[in-house]
N, C-alpha and C positions, 0 to 999 in steps of 0.2 A: 702234739697239743700239751701245753703245760697244765698241770693240775695244782690247785692251791687250796689252802684251808679256807673254809667259810667262816670269816670272823675269827674268834678265838676257839672255835670248836675243833675237834679232831677230824671233822668231815672234810674230805677232799672233793672238790668239784672242778670241772674243766674251766678254763679261762673264759670260755664262752658258754652261754646258755641258749638253747634253741627254744624260742617261744612258739607255742602251739595254737595261738589264737586264730591263725589263718586256716585251721583245719576244721572242716564242718561240711555242711550241705551247700554246694554251689547253686542249687535251685533257690535257696533263701537269700544268699548274699553272693554277688558276682565274684568276689575275690576269695571265697572259701574253696578249699581243696578237699576232695573226698579222699578216702584211704589210698586208692591206687595212684591218684595224682600226687599225693603227699609222700608216698613211699620213696621216690628217688631223692627227695630232699632230706628225709631222715637218714637214708642210706649214706648219702654224701657226708652228712654231719658225723655219723658214727664212724665212717671210714677215716675221717679227719681227726678223730679222737674226742669228739664232743660226748660227754657222759651226763650232762646236766640238761633237764627238760622241764619247762614250766607251762602249766595250763591253768584252767579255772573251771569251777562247776557251772558257771553261767555262760561260758563260751558256746554259742549255738545250742543252748538248751541241754548241755551235757554231751553233745556229739563230739566235741573236741577231746574230752576225756576218753570217750570210747575209742576213737581213732588212735589217740596217743597210746593207750594201753595195748592195743593190738599191734601197732607198729613197733613198739619197744620190745614186745615179746618176740616179734619176728626177727629183729636185728640184734638182740642180745641173748647170749646163751643162758645167762643167770640174772636173776633179779638184783643181786648185789653188785652187778657191773655198771649200774647207772643210778643217778640221783633224780628222783621224781618229785616235782613240786606242783601243788595245786592250791586253790584259794577258795575262801568262803566269805560271803557277805551279801552280794547282790541277789535280787529276786530270782528264784528258780521255779516259781509257781505263783498262783493267784491268791493263796491263803495268807492270812495276816502273820503266820509264823513261818512262811516260806522265804524268809529273808532275815538279814541282820546277824547279830552275834550273841543272841540269847543262848543259854545252855540247850534249850530244846532244839533250836535250829542247828546249832553246831553239831550236836549228836546225830541228828537226822542227816545233815549234809555230809558228814564224813562217811557214814554208812553208804549213802548213795554214790559218793565219789569212789569209794573202794570197789563197789560193784561195777561201776562203769570202767574203771581203770583195770579191773581184773587182777587185783593184788590184795594182800592182807595188810599192807601198811603204806603210808606216804612218808617219804623222807623229809620233806619240808612242807608244813601246812601253814598257810599264810592267811591273815585276815586281809581282805581285799581293800577295805576302807575302814574308817572309824565309825562306830555305831553310837550316835548321840542319844539313843533311847535306852540302851542297855548299860548298866553300871559296868565299868571296866573290870571290877573285881569278879563279877559273875563270868565275864568272858574269859579272863585269864585262868580262873579256877577250872572252867570247863575244858579249855585247851590243855591245861596241865594234866587233867584226867586222861586225855587221849594219849599223852606221852607215857604216862605211867602204865596204861593198858597195852602199850605197844602198837597201837594203830597209827601213831605218828612218832617220828624219830626226833624232829626238831621243829621249832616254831619260828615263823617269820611274819613280818608286817609289810604293808604297802603304804602308799601316799597318805600322809597326815602331817599335822603340825608337830614340831619338835617337842612342845610341851605335852602333847598327847602321848607321844612315844615314851617320854620320860616318865609320865604318870603310870603308863602300863607296866614299864619295867620296875617301877617302884613297888607296885602292889603284887607283882607276880612272884610265885615260887619257882615256876619254870619260865624262864625269860625268853624273849625273842632273840634269835641269833643273827637275823638278817633284816634288812630294810630294802624294799623295792620302791625307789622313788622315781619320779618323773625327772630325768636328768639327761641333758645332751648339750651340744654347742649352742643351740638356740634358747635353751631354758636352763639357767644355772642358779636359780634362786635357792636350791637345796644347799648350795655352798655356804649360805649365811648361817644356818643353825643346825639343820638335820645332819649333814655330813660331818661337821665337827663333833656333834654328839656321838655319832656312830664311831668315829675314830677314837674318841675318849673312852667309849665303853666296849670297844672291840667287837662291834657289830659289822657283819659283812654287808656291803652295798652292791645290789644287783639291779642296776637301772632299767626301767622300761622305756620304750621308745627312744633307743639310742640314736636312731637316724631321723628323729623328729617326724615320725610317721610318713617317711618318704621324702621329706623336704631336703634331706642331706644324702639322698640316694643318687643325685646327679641324673645322668641319662638312663640309669637303671630303674627309674620310676615305674610303678606297676599299676595294674587295675585297682589294687587296693588303695594306693596313695592318691589316685585320681577320683576315688569314690568314697573317701573317708570324711564324714561330716565332722568328726571330732578334731581332725587336723585343722579345719577352718576355725575352730573355736580356740585351739591352743596356739596357733602361729599366724602371724600377719605379715604384711608387706614390710613392717619395721624390722623383720628378721632377715630381709634380703641381703643386707650388707654382710652379715655373718656367712650366709650361703655363698656369697661372692668371694669372700676371703678363703673359704674352704676350697672353692673351685680353683682359685689362683694357686694355693699351695699344692693342690692335687696336680694341676697342670705342670707346675715346676718339677714335681716328682715323677710325672708320667704315670700316675696312679689314679684309680677311680676315686671320686669324692667320698664315697662310702667308706673306703679304707682309711682315708685321712680322718674323717669324723670319728670312726670307731677307735683308731689309734690314739687320738686325743683323749677320748673318754677312758680308755683302758689305762692311760698314764696318770689319771687323776688319783689323788690320795684316797685310799679307802675302797676304791672300786674293785670288787672281786671278779664279777663276770657280767657284762652287759647281756640283757635278754634280747636276742636278735630274732625278729620275725622274718620268715623267708617264704616266698611264694614261687621261687625258682631256685634251682640248684646253684646258679652262679651267685646268688645272694649269700649262700653258705661259703662259697669260695672267697668272696670278698671279706667276709667276717674272719675266716681262718687266716687269710693273708694279713689282715690288719693287726693280728696279734704279734706279727714279726716286724711291724713298722715302728721305728723309733724316731720321734720328732725332736728336732733340736730346739733350743730356747727361742731362736728367732721365729721359727715356724709357729710355735705355741703362742708367742706374743702376737703374731699376725692374725691367728685364728681368734684370739680372745679380745683383741682391741675393739672391734665394732659392737661388742655386746652392749645392750641397754637393759636396765632393770625391767622386769615383768611383774604384773600382779600375780599373786599365788594362783597356780593353775594345776588341776589334776587331782585335787583332794576330794572331789565329790563324785 
């Protein structure tokens, strides 16, 4: 597994990031995996050289962080051997301050995340979305405090408009080093402004939903992709032509569709590491194999030709 720098930082991350959103209580959500069910997936990723793991405080009420922390301690001998990312913003309780990016919530959230993860620091602490109610100066100041205190090593952001990201970087003393956008073959609107901004500023791009929440998984679709309400909001029948093109390129190569879709994404300018969600060990195998697939110009053109513009999706 190749390891690359995250943006302009000195931090090295694996070329793939394992997303831990699927880890939680299966009694609550059919596609969630408890610790023992998830262990073979994490083991397979670690054995393949994956050292980058992404979760969030709101995933299954914090259960994902708890499971993530225990599994990483099980499969890595040292804390310094892996890069751990989590996120803050979405509600984690019923109180008025149990959400958002105020100083109060950020400080409460990091302490809770550290307890659940069983560690004294997070390598990459990301704001999950833009907070329209909190001045960005307050948010960036609070995040910078966490870096100076050693509770956080680097800061990242997720889906927002490019002007919002530029504003945050402008006011920050400690700047974001990564952006986690919604980006895949079916949704390429980030190519208009956000990704050029990240390229110009040396910000690492770590896309979420690289397989369009299962739409680009081919025959390897899962219980999650079949029961994902968000997928129905993000993708429509208008995207079927792109899926068909991916299937044609995959068939010509004799490879799974997922490998073709991931190979395309990993070849895009600025992309550091797609965040791949897995509910089976063979999903990890596909992702690892995709890192070795090199598409030629004709294949890329065939994959991109059917794309049609979308409204902005995934910022809320």
